[in-house]
C-alpha positions as CSV (number, residue, x, y, z in Angstrom):
1,X,6.1,8.3,-6.9
2,X,5.0,10.7,-9.5
3,X,1.2,10.9,-9.9
4,X,-0.8,13.2,-12.2
5,X,-1.7,15.2,-9.0
6,X,1.9,15.5,-7.8
7,X,4.5,13.7,-5.8
8,X,3.4,11.1,-3.2
9,X,5.7,9.0,-1.0
10,X,4.3,5.5,-0.2
11,X,6.0,3.4,2.4
12,X,6.5,0.5,-0.1
13,X,6.2,0.4,-3.9
14,X,6.2,-2.6,-6.2
15,X,6.9,-1.5,-9.8
16,X,7.9,-2.8,-13.2
17,X,11.5,-3.7,-13.6
18,X,13.6,-0.7,-14.6
19,X,10.8,1.7,-13.6
20,X,12.8,4.3,-11.7
21,X,13.2,7.6,-13.5
22,X,16.5,9.1,-14.5
23,X,17.0,10.4,-11.0
24,X,17.0,6.8,-9.6
25,X,14.5,7.8,-6.9
26,X,11.1,8.7,-8.5
27,X,8.8,6.3,-10.3
28,X,6.0,7.2,-12.7
29,X,2.6,5.9,-11.6
30,X,2.1,3.9,-14.9
31,X,4.9,1.6,-13.8
32,X,3.5,1.0,-10.3
33,X,1.7,-2.3,-9.6
34,X,1.2,-2.0,-5.8
35,X,1.6,0.5,-3.1
36,X,1.7,-0.3,0.6
37,X,1.0,2.2,3.4
38,X,1.9,1.7,7.0
39,X,-0.7,3.5,9.0
40,X,0.7,5.5,11.9
41,X,-1.1,7.7,14.4
42,X,0.0,10.9,12.8
43,X,-1.0,9.8,9.2
44,X,-4.2,7.9,9.6
45,X,-6.3,10.2,7.4
46,X,-3.7,10.4,4.7
47,X,-3.0,6.6,4.6
48,X,-6.7,5.6,4.8
49,X,-8.5,8.2,2.7
50,X,-6.4,10.7,0.8
51,X,-3.5,8.5,-0.5
52,X,-5.8,5.7,-1.7
53,X,-7.9,8.2,-3.6
54,X,-4.8,9.6,-5.3
55,X,-3.5,6.1,-6.1
56,X,-6.9,5.2,-7.6
57,X,-7.0,8.3,-9.7
58,X,-3.5,7.3,-11.0
59,X,-4.8,3.8,-11.8
60,X,-2.4,2.0,-9.5
61,X,-4.0,-1.5,-9.6
62,X,-3.3,-2.6,-6.0
63,X,-3.3,-0.8,-2.6
64,X,-2.4,-2.5,0.7
65,X,-2.7,-1.0,4.1
66,X,-0.8,-2.2,7.2
67,X,-2.7,-1.3,10.4
68,X,-1.2,-1.8,13.9
69,X,-4.1,-0.6,16.2
70,X,-5.4,-2.6,18.0
71,X,-3.4,-5.4,16.5
72,X,-1.3,-5.9,13.3
73,X,-3.3,-6.6,10.2
74,X,-3.0,-6.2,6.4
75,X,-5.9,-5.0,4.3
76,X,-5.6,-5.6,0.6
77,X,-7.5,-3.7,-2.0
78,X,-7.8,-3.9,-5.8
79,X,-8.9,-1.1,-8.2
80,X,-12.3,-1.8,-9.6
81,X,-13.5,0.8,-12.1
82,X,-13.3,3.6,-9.6
83,X,-12.4,3.3,-6.0
84,X,-10.5,0.4,-4.4
85,X,-12.4,-2.6,-3.3
86,X,-11.2,-4.5,-0.2
87,X,-10.2,-8.1,-1.3
88,X,-8.8,-9.5,1.9
89,X,-7.9,-8.8,5.5
90,X,-5.0,-10.8,7.0
91,X,-5.4,-11.0,10.8
92,X,-2.7,-11.9,13.4
93,X,-2.5,-15.6,14.4
94,X,-3.2,-17.2,11.0
95,X,-1.5,-17.3,7.6
96,X,-3.5,-15.6,4.9
97,X,-2.8,-16.3,1.2
98,X,-2.9,-13.2,-1.1
99,X,-2.9,-14.1,-4.8
100,X,-2.7,-10.7,-6.5
101,X,-0.6,-9.0,-7.8
102,X,1.6,-11.9,-6.8
103,X,1.3,-15.0,-4.5
104,X,2.1,-13.9,-0.9
105,X,1.6,-15.6,2.5
106,X,1.4,-13.5,5.6
107,X,0.7,-13.7,9.3
108,X,0.6,-10.1,10.6
109,X,1.4,-11.3,14.1
110,X,5.1,-11.2,13.0
111,X,5.0,-7.6,12.0
112,X,6.7,-5.1,14.3
113,X,4.8,-2.2,15.8
114,X,6.0,1.0,14.3
115,X,8.3,3.1,16.5
116,X,7.0,6.5,17.5
117,X,9.4,9.4,17.4
118,X,9.5,11.6,20.4
């Protein structure tokens, strides 16, 4: 994803139809509606602090973060005139309904633990 501050690689991107650049790989931030980061032990600071700050500066409306420690959960955030504001936390064992940027039901208990490379 191309931000004003440079290139960033989110784990998942939801963008406007036809948003990929001519190279078929990169996407301009203006077309991005949602980014999702999967927090892994080696990227905690990047995924929790630095990347959300960069996405907010680029005015990406929604940021979701998948956490796996101590249990799978999804934290959803929405841009609110500055930094992201947490809007919901989906916890394992119950279905949580997310309304924005699109209706979405999730029970994080079904999410797989990320595999660690050795």
